[in-house]
C-alpha positions as CSV (number, residue, x, y, z in Angstrom):
1,X,-7.8,2.2,26.7
2,X,-9.1,4.8,28.4
3,X,-10.4,7.9,25.9
4,X,-9.6,11.2,27.0
5,X,-12.2,14.0,26.5
6,X,-11.6,15.9,23.4
7,X,-8.6,13.9,22.0
8,X,-8.9,12.8,18.6
9,X,-10.2,9.5,19.6
10,X,-12.8,10.6,21.3
11,X,-13.7,13.5,18.4
12,X,-13.6,10.1,16.4
13,X,-15.9,8.9,18.3
14,X,-18.4,11.5,18.6
15,X,-18.6,11.9,14.5
16,X,-17.2,9.1,12.4
17,X,-19.3,6.1,11.5
18,X,-16.6,3.2,11.0
19,X,-16.8,0.3,8.1
20,X,-16.8,-3.4,9.5
21,X,-16.9,-2.6,13.1
22,X,-19.1,-2.6,16.2
23,X,-20.8,1.0,16.9
24,X,-21.3,0.3,20.5
25,X,-18.0,-1.6,21.0
26,X,-16.4,1.8,19.2
27,X,-18.3,4.2,21.5
28,X,-16.7,2.3,24.5
29,X,-13.2,1.6,23.6
30,X,-12.4,4.4,20.6
31,X,-9.8,3.9,17.7
32,X,-6.2,3.5,17.1
33,X,-5.4,6.4,15.0
34,X,-2.7,6.1,12.5
35,X,-0.6,8.9,11.7
36,X,2.3,7.4,9.4
37,X,3.2,4.9,7.6
38,X,6.6,3.8,6.1
39,X,7.5,0.6,4.3
40,X,5.8,-1.9,5.9
41,X,5.0,-0.5,9.1
42,X,2.8,2.1,10.2
43,X,2.8,4.2,13.4
44,X,-0.3,5.4,15.5
45,X,-0.3,8.4,17.3
46,X,0.8,7.4,20.7
47,X,4.4,6.6,18.8
48,X,3.7,2.7,18.6
49,X,4.6,1.0,15.7
50,X,3.7,-2.2,13.8
51,X,4.1,-4.4,11.1
52,X,1.4,-3.5,8.6
53,X,0.9,-7.8,7.6
54,X,-2.4,-6.9,5.9
55,X,-0.8,-4.1,3.6
56,X,-3.9,-2.0,5.0
57,X,-6.6,-3.6,3.2
58,X,-4.8,-6.2,1.0
59,X,-3.3,-3.0,-0.7
60,X,-0.2,-1.2,-0.4
61,X,1.7,-3.4,-2.9
62,X,4.9,-0.9,-2.8
63,X,4.6,-0.1,0.6
64,X,3.9,3.3,2.7
65,X,5.4,6.7,2.3
66,X,6.8,6.2,-1.9
67,X,7.7,9.6,-2.6
68,X,7.0,8.6,-6.4
69,X,3.3,8.0,-5.9
70,X,3.2,11.5,-4.1
71,X,5.0,13.4,-6.9
72,X,3.3,11.6,-9.9
73,X,0.0,13.0,-7.9
74,X,1.7,16.1,-7.5
75,X,2.5,16.6,-10.8
76,X,-0.8,15.7,-12.4
77,X,-2.7,17.9,-9.9
78,X,-0.7,20.6,-11.0
79,X,-1.6,19.8,-14.5
80,X,-5.2,18.7,-14.9
81,X,-6.8,18.3,-11.7
82,X,-9.5,17.0,-12.8
83,X,-11.9,15.6,-15.9
84,X,-14.7,13.1,-16.6
85,X,-14.9,10.7,-18.9
86,X,-18.7,11.2,-20.1
87,X,-20.0,12.0,-23.6
88,X,-16.8,11.5,-25.6
89,X,-14.1,13.5,-23.2
90,X,-11.2,12.3,-21.8
91,X,-7.6,12.6,-20.8
92,X,-3.9,11.4,-21.1
93,X,-3.8,9.3,-17.9
94,X,-7.0,7.1,-18.3
95,X,-6.0,6.6,-22.2
96,X,-2.7,5.4,-21.2
97,X,-3.4,3.1,-18.0
98,X,-6.8,1.7,-20.1
99,X,-4.5,1.0,-22.9
100,X,-1.6,-0.6,-20.4
101,X,-4.5,-2.8,-18.7
102,X,-5.4,-4.1,-21.5
103,X,-1.9,-5.3,-22.8
104,X,-0.9,-6.9,-19.6
105,X,-4.6,-8.9,-19.4
106,X,-3.5,-12.2,-18.9
107,X,-6.1,-13.4,-21.8
108,X,-7.6,-11.1,-24.9
109,X,-9.1,-8.4,-23.9
110,X,-10.7,-5.2,-25.5
111,X,-11.5,-2.1,-23.5
112,X,-11.4,-0.9,-19.8
113,X,-13.4,0.8,-17.7
114,X,-13.2,2.5,-14.8
115,X,-14.6,2.9,-11.3
116,X,-13.6,3.7,-8.1
117,X,-13.8,0.8,-5.7
118,X,-13.9,-3.2,-6.1
119,X,-17.3,-3.1,-5.4
120,X,-18.0,-0.3,-7.9
121,X,-16.3,-2.4,-10.4
122,X,-18.6,-5.6,-9.3
123,X,-21.4,-3.8,-8.9
124,X,-20.9,-2.7,-12.9
125,X,-20.1,-5.9,-14.1
126,X,-23.6,-6.7,-13.0
127,X,-25.1,-3.9,-15.0
128,X,-23.2,-4.8,-17.8
129,X,-23.9,-8.5,-18.1
130,X,-27.5,-7.4,-17.8
131,X,-27.2,-4.7,-20.6
132,X,-25.6,-7.5,-22.9
133,X,-28.2,-9.9,-22.4
134,X,-30.2,-8.1,-23.5
135,X,-28.4,-6.7,-26.3
136,X,-28.3,-10.3,-27.6
137,X,-32.0,-11.1,-27.0
138,X,-31.9,-13.0,-24.2
139,X,-33.7,-10.9,-21.5
140,X,-34.1,-14.4,-19.5
141,X,-30.7,-14.6,-19.0
142,X,-29.2,-12.3,-16.1
143,X,-28.9,-14.5,-12.7
144,X,-25.1,-14.8,-12.0
145,X,-23.4,-17.2,-9.8
146,X,-21.2,-16.6,-6.8
147,X,-19.7,-18.8,-3.9
148,X,-20.3,-19.2,-0.4
149,X,-17.5,-17.1,1.4
150,X,-16.4,-15.4,-1.9
151,X,-16.3,-11.5,-1.2
152,X,-17.0,-8.9,-4.1
153,X,-18.2,-5.6,-2.4
154,X,-20.1,-3.9,0.0
155,X,-22.5,-2.1,-2.6
156,X,-26.5,-3.3,-2.8
157,X,-25.6,-5.3,-6.0
158,X,-22.4,-6.7,-5.1
159,X,-22.7,-7.0,-1.7
160,X,-25.5,-9.6,-2.8
161,X,-22.3,-11.5,-4.8
162,X,-20.4,-11.6,-1.4
163,X,-21.0,-15.2,0.1
164,X,-21.1,-14.1,3.9
165,X,-23.8,-13.8,6.1
166,X,-22.8,-10.2,8.0
167,X,-22.6,-8.5,4.6
168,X,-26.1,-9.3,4.4
169,X,-27.7,-9.6,7.6
170,X,-30.5,-6.8,8.3
171,X,-29.6,-5.5,4.8
172,X,-32.5,-7.6,3.5
173,X,-29.7,-9.0,1.0
174,X,-29.2,-10.7,-1.5
175,X,-30.9,-9.2,-4.0
176,X,-33.3,-11.6,-6.4
177,X,-31.0,-13.1,-9.2
178,X,-27.8,-13.8,-7.2
179,X,-27.3,-17.4,-6.3
180,X,-24.4,-19.1,-4.1
181,X,-22.3,-22.0,-4.7
182,X,-19.8,-24.6,-2.7
183,X,-17.1,-22.7,-0.9
184,X,-13.8,-24.5,-1.9
185,X,-12.0,-24.9,1.0
186,X,-11.1,-28.2,1.2
187,X,-9.7,-28.5,4.8
188,X,-13.4,-27.1,6.0
189,X,-15.5,-28.7,3.6
190,X,-13.9,-31.8,2.1
191,X,-15.3,-35.3,3.3
192,X,-13.4,-38.1,5.5
193,X,-11.2,-39.9,2.5
194,X,-12.0,-37.0,0.1
195,X,-9.1,-36.6,-2.2
196,X,-8.7,-32.6,-3.2
197,X,-9.5,-33.4,-6.6
198,X,-12.6,-35.3,-5.9
199,X,-13.3,-32.6,-3.8
200,X,-12.8,-30.0,-7.1
201,X,-15.1,-32.6,-9.2
202,X,-18.0,-32.2,-6.3
203,X,-17.6,-28.5,-6.4
204,X,-17.8,-28.7,-10.4
205,X,-21.0,-31.1,-9.9
206,X,-22.7,-28.8,-7.5
207,X,-22.1,-25.5,-9.7
208,X,-23.9,-28.1,-12.3
209,X,-26.5,-29.0,-10.3
210,X,-27.4,-25.5,-9.4
211,X,-27.5,-24.4,-13.0
212,X,-29.8,-27.3,-13.7
213,X,-32.1,-25.8,-11.3
214,X,-31.8,-22.8,-12.3
215,X,-32.2,-23.3,-16.0
216,X,-29.2,-23.0,-18.3
217,X,-30.6,-20.7,-20.5
218,X,-31.1,-18.1,-17.0
219,X,-27.6,-18.1,-16.1
220,X,-25.6,-15.4,-17.5
221,X,-22.2,-14.9,-15.3
222,X,-20.4,-16.8,-12.5
223,X,-17.9,-15.1,-10.4
224,X,-15.0,-16.0,-8.5
225,X,-11.5,-14.8,-6.7
226,X,-8.9,-16.7,-8.1
227,X,-7.5,-17.2,-3.9
228,X,-10.6,-16.1,-1.7
229,X,-9.5,-13.0,0.3
230,X,-11.9,-11.3,3.0
231,X,-13.5,-15.1,2.9
232,X,-10.6,-16.4,4.7
233,X,-7.8,-16.7,1.9
234,X,-9.2,-20.1,0.8
235,X,-6.5,-21.2,-1.9
236,X,-8.6,-23.8,-4.8
237,X,-7.9,-27.7,-4.3
238,X,-6.0,-29.1,-7.2
239,X,-7.8,-29.0,-10.7
240,X,-10.8,-26.6,-9.5
241,X,-10.5,-23.8,-11.8
242,X,-10.1,-26.2,-14.8
243,X,-13.2,-28.1,-13.8
244,X,-15.4,-24.9,-13.2
245,X,-14.5,-23.5,-16.1
246,X,-15.4,-26.5,-18.1
247,X,-19.4,-26.5,-16.8
248,X,-19.2,-22.5,-17.7
249,X,-18.3,-23.2,-21.4
250,X,-20.4,-26.1,-22.3
251,X,-23.6,-23.4,-20.8
252,X,-22.3,-20.2,-22.2
253,X,-21.6,-18.9,-19.0
254,X,-19.2,-15.8,-18.9
255,X,-16.3,-16.2,-16.5
256,X,-16.1,-13.0,-14.3
257,X,-12.3,-13.5,-12.3
258,X,-12.2,-10.9,-9.1
259,X,-8.7,-10.0,-9.1
260,X,-9.2,-7.0,-6.6
261,X,-7.1,-8.9,-3.9
262,X,-5.1,-10.9,-6.6
263,X,-3.7,-8.8,-9.1
264,X,-0.7,-7.0,-9.6
265,X,1.6,-9.7,-8.0
266,X,-0.2,-11.0,-5.2
267,X,-0.2,-14.8,-6.0
268,X,3.4,-14.6,-7.2
269,X,2.4,-13.8,-10.9
270,X,0.8,-10.5,-12.1
271,X,-2.6,-11.9,-12.1
272,X,-3.9,-15.0,-9.8
273,X,-5.5,-15.9,-13.5
274,X,-2.1,-16.5,-14.3
275,X,-1.9,-18.9,-11.3
276,X,-4.3,-21.0,-11.4
277,X,-4.9,-20.9,-16.0
278,X,-7.9,-19.1,-15.2
279,X,-9.3,-17.5,-18.8
280,X,-12.0,-14.7,-18.1
281,X,-14.3,-12.8,-19.9
282,X,-14.4,-10.1,-17.6
283,X,-11.8,-8.9,-15.2
284,X,-12.5,-6.6,-11.8
285,X,-9.1,-5.0,-10.6
286,X,-8.4,-2.1,-7.5
287,X,-6.7,-2.4,-4.5
288,X,-2.8,-2.7,-5.6
289,X,-3.5,-1.0,-8.9
290,X,-2.8,2.1,-7.1
291,X,-1.5,0.5,-4.0
292,X,-4.6,2.3,-2.5
293,X,-3.1,5.6,-2.5
294,X,-5.7,6.8,-4.7
295,X,-9.1,5.5,-5.0
296,X,-9.3,3.3,-8.3
297,X,-10.6,0.8,-9.7
298,X,-11.3,-0.8,-13.5
299,X,-12.7,-3.7,-15.7
300,X,-11.3,-5.4,-18.4
301,X,-13.9,-6.8,-20.7
302,X,-13.5,-8.7,-23.7
303,X,-14.8,-8.4,-27.5
304,X,-17.3,-10.9,-26.1
305,X,-18.9,-8.3,-24.1
306,X,-18.0,-5.3,-25.7
307,X,-19.6,-5.7,-28.7
308,X,-23.1,-6.3,-27.8
309,X,-22.9,-3.5,-25.3
310,X,-21.7,-1.2,-27.7
311,X,-24.5,-2.0,-29.8
312,X,-26.9,-1.5,-27.6
313,X,-25.8,1.5,-26.4
314,X,-26.2,2.8,-30.2
315,X,-29.5,1.4,-30.1
316,X,-30.7,3.7,-26.9
317,X,-28.4,6.4,-27.8
318,X,-26.1,6.1,-24.9
319,X,-24.1,4.1,-22.2
320,X,-26.0,5.3,-19.3
321,X,-23.8,4.6,-16.8
322,X,-20.8,6.2,-15.3
323,X,-19.2,7.7,-11.7
324,X,-18.2,11.2,-11.6
325,X,-14.6,9.9,-10.8
326,X,-14.4,7.4,-13.2
327,X,-10.7,7.4,-14.7
328,X,-10.0,10.2,-12.7
329,X,-6.6,11.6,-13.7
330,X,-4.8,12.1,-10.8
331,X,-5.9,8.5,-9.4
332,X,-4.7,7.2,-13.0
333,X,-1.5,8.6,-13.1
334,X,-1.0,7.3,-9.8
335,X,-1.6,4.0,-11.1
336,X,0.7,4.4,-13.7
337,X,3.6,5.2,-11.6
338,X,2.6,2.2,-9.4
339,X,2.5,-0.4,-11.9
340,X,6.3,1.2,-13.1
341,X,7.3,0.8,-9.5
342,X,5.9,-3.0,-9.7
343,X,7.7,-3.8,-13.2
344,X,10.7,-2.1,-12.1
345,X,11.6,-3.5,-8.8
346,X,10.7,-7.0,-9.7
347,X,7.6,-6.9,-7.3
348,X,5.9,-9.7,-8.7
349,X,9.0,-12.2,-9.0
350,X,9.5,-10.5,-5.3
351,X,6.6,-11.8,-4.0
352,X,7.1,-15.4,-5.2
353,X,10.4,-15.3,-3.4
354,X,9.2,-13.7,-0.4
355,X,5.7,-15.7,-0.7
356,X,7.7,-18.8,-0.3
357,X,9.4,-17.7,2.9
358,X,6.1,-16.3,4.2
359,X,4.3,-19.7,3.6
360,X,7.4,-21.9,4.7
361,X,7.7,-19.6,8.4
362,X,3.6,-19.8,8.8
363,X,3.6,-23.5,8.7
364,X,6.0,-24.0,11.0
365,X,2.9,-22.8,13.4
366,X,1.4,-25.9,12.5
367,X,2.5,-27.8,15.6
368,X,1.2,-25.2,17.7
369,X,-1.9,-26.6,19.8
370,X,-4.1,-24.1,18.7
371,X,-3.4,-23.9,15.1
372,X,-5.5,-26.2,12.9
373,X,-4.6,-25.0,9.2
374,X,-2.3,-22.9,7.4
375,X,-2.9,-21.9,3.9
376,X,-1.6,-19.5,1.0
377,X,0.1,-19.0,-2.1
378,X,2.4,-15.8,-2.6
379,X,2.3,-13.5,-0.5
380,X,-1.2,-14.0,0.8
381,X,-1.9,-16.6,3.8
382,X,-4.1,-17.4,6.5
383,X,-3.5,-19.5,10.2
384,X,-6.7,-21.1,10.8
385,X,-7.5,-21.9,15.1
386,X,-9.1,-24.5,16.7
387,X,-8.8,-25.7,20.3
388,X,-9.6,-29.1,19.0
389,X,-7.6,-30.1,16.4
390,X,-9.4,-33.5,15.3
391,X,-13.0,-32.0,15.3
392,X,-11.4,-28.9,13.6
393,X,-13.4,-26.7,16.3
394,X,-13.0,-23.4,17.9
395,X,-14.9,-21.6,20.9
396,X,-17.5,-22.0,21.5
397,X,-18.9,-18.3,19.9
398,X,-17.5,-18.8,16.0
399,X,-15.1,-16.0,15.5
400,X,-14.0,-15.4,19.3
401,X,-10.6,-17.6,19.2
402,X,-9.8,-15.5,16.2
403,X,-10.7,-11.9,17.5
404,X,-8.7,-12.8,21.0
405,X,-5.7,-13.8,18.6
406,X,-5.4,-10.6,16.6
407,X,-6.1,-8.3,19.7
408,X,-2.9,-10.2,21.1
409,X,-0.8,-10.1,17.9
410,X,-1.7,-6.6,17.6
411,X,-0.7,-5.6,21.1
412,X,2.7,-7.3,20.1
413,X,3.2,-5.0,16.7
414,X,2.3,-6.9,14.2
415,X,-1.4,-6.0,12.3
416,X,-3.7,-9.2,11.0
417,X,-7.2,-9.4,10.3
418,X,-9.3,-12.1,12.0
419,X,-11.8,-13.8,9.7
420,X,-13.9,-15.7,11.5
421,X,-11.0,-18.0,13.6
422,X,-8.6,-17.0,10.8
423,X,-5.7,-14.6,10.9
424,X,-5.2,-13.8,7.9
425,X,-2.0,-12.1,6.4
426,X,-0.9,-10.0,3.3
427,X,1.9,-7.9,3.5
428,X,3.3,-5.3,0.9
429,X,5.5,-6.9,-1.8
430,X,8.1,-5.1,-0.7
431,X,8.8,-7.2,2.4
432,X,12.0,-8.5,3.4
433,X,13.2,-11.7,5.0
434,X,13.8,-10.0,8.6
435,X,10.3,-8.5,8.5
436,X,8.6,-12.1,7.9
437,X,10.6,-13.5,10.2
438,X,9.3,-11.1,13.0
439,X,5.6,-11.8,11.8
440,X,6.3,-15.5,12.4
441,X,7.8,-15.2,15.6
442,X,5.3,-12.7,16.7
443,X,2.3,-14.8,16.1
444,X,4.0,-18.1,17.7
445,X,4.7,-15.6,20.7
446,X,1.0,-14.3,20.8
447,X,-0.6,-17.6,20.0
448,X,1.5,-19.3,23.2
449,X,0.2,-16.0,25.3
450,X,-3.3,-17.2,24.1
451,X,-3.2,-20.6,24.9
452,X,-1.8,-19.9,28.4
453,X,-5.1,-18.3,29.1
454,X,-7.4,-20.9,27.6
C-alpha cells in the first residue's frame, strides 16, 4: 500500500516501534490500523473487515466489543480506579480473583500472585524458584529446563526460557542457567518407523540425559506449555506428559505449566493441564484471563512452593518483589466478569464443540499440494505448508512460504499468524460454525492462489 503523508499510517511509521516487526520494512509499507472490533471480526480504517482467526494474540476469548467487560471496567474505575498490593494493602477485586483462581485450579494450589503479562508471570516464576531454593538451603538448585520452540515471554529472563532463535539473536540470550530439551513435534522430529509413544519415550530420555549431564541436584524446575502456541501449535504426542512428569518426580524437580495460551477453555477444557493430565506445582496465566481487554496475568503456586517462600520472606523481613499494577483493581474486575461470561455461556464446552469442527475442517486441506500437516486440539490449530510433501520442505528461505500464505489469507479477509511455514489459528471461543466454514474456505482459496504463483 502507498502511505499518504500526514496520514495515521505515516504518523505510526514516524513515532512507533513495533513488536515482532521488521522495522525497515515497516518504514516502507506501514501498518494496517484497526479501528473497530465486534464479535469475531475486526475492521481497519479503510473499512476492510476481517475474521480475527487468532483472537488478537491468542487471547480475546469472549470476542471483541463485549459490553459487559466495558461496564465492569467503568464501574470499578468509578469506585476505586487504582490501588496497590504492597505492604499489607489489598482491595476487593484482587482478593476475589485470587480466591477464584485458586478454587478453579485443576490441582490444589495455595496462592495467586498477580502480574501484568505472561512474560512478567514467567519472569516472576524464575525469581520465585530461585528464592525457594535458597530458602531450602539448596543454593545450587537454580537451573531451569524449557524446550526448543517453547514460548514463555520476552523479558530478559522469560525470553531465555523461550526456545526460539529470533528471541535470542542479538539480545545476548539465553542467560546462564536456562537449558532447552527436545521439541515434542512428532511430525517434524519423529524418526522413520518411530511411533508416537516411542517418540514420547525418546523425549523423556532426552530430558533425563540433560538432567544427568547438568546434575540432578542443580535442576530446580521444568516449564512447558500443555500445547505449544507460538512455537507452531505443537500438540504433544501420546503419553508425552505422563513420561515427562515421571522424570521430574524422580528428581524432585518443580513442574511449571505455562497456561498463558491454553488456559480458560482453549483446548476444550478449562485448562490445558486437564486435557493432558498435567499436575503442576506452578501455573502461569494471562491472555484469556481478561480476554486481553486489560493487561493482567497471574501465577498460581502450590503449598510446596509457597511455604519456603513465606519462610524466606519472614527471615529477610519482606518478599522484595512487586509491580506497581500487580492485581490492578480495574483489570481484576474485568477478569472476574470475563470468567463469569466464560462460565455462564458455556464457552469451554463451546470450544470443545466448535474445536471439533475447526479441526475437521482444516483437515480437509490435507489433500492440498501445499499442506504438509494439520495439527491442533480444541480451538487452536496450525496448517504447516510445504512444497515437497515427502521431504517435508518448503521454499529455500525458511518462513517464506508461510509469510506469502499469510499475506494472501489476510488480503482475503482472514487474519491468521505465520509461524515459520505454518499458519496458526486460535479464534475467539464465541466462534460459530459459519465463521469456521468461512475460515476453512478462505484458507483453501488462498492456498490455491499461492500455489498458482509457485
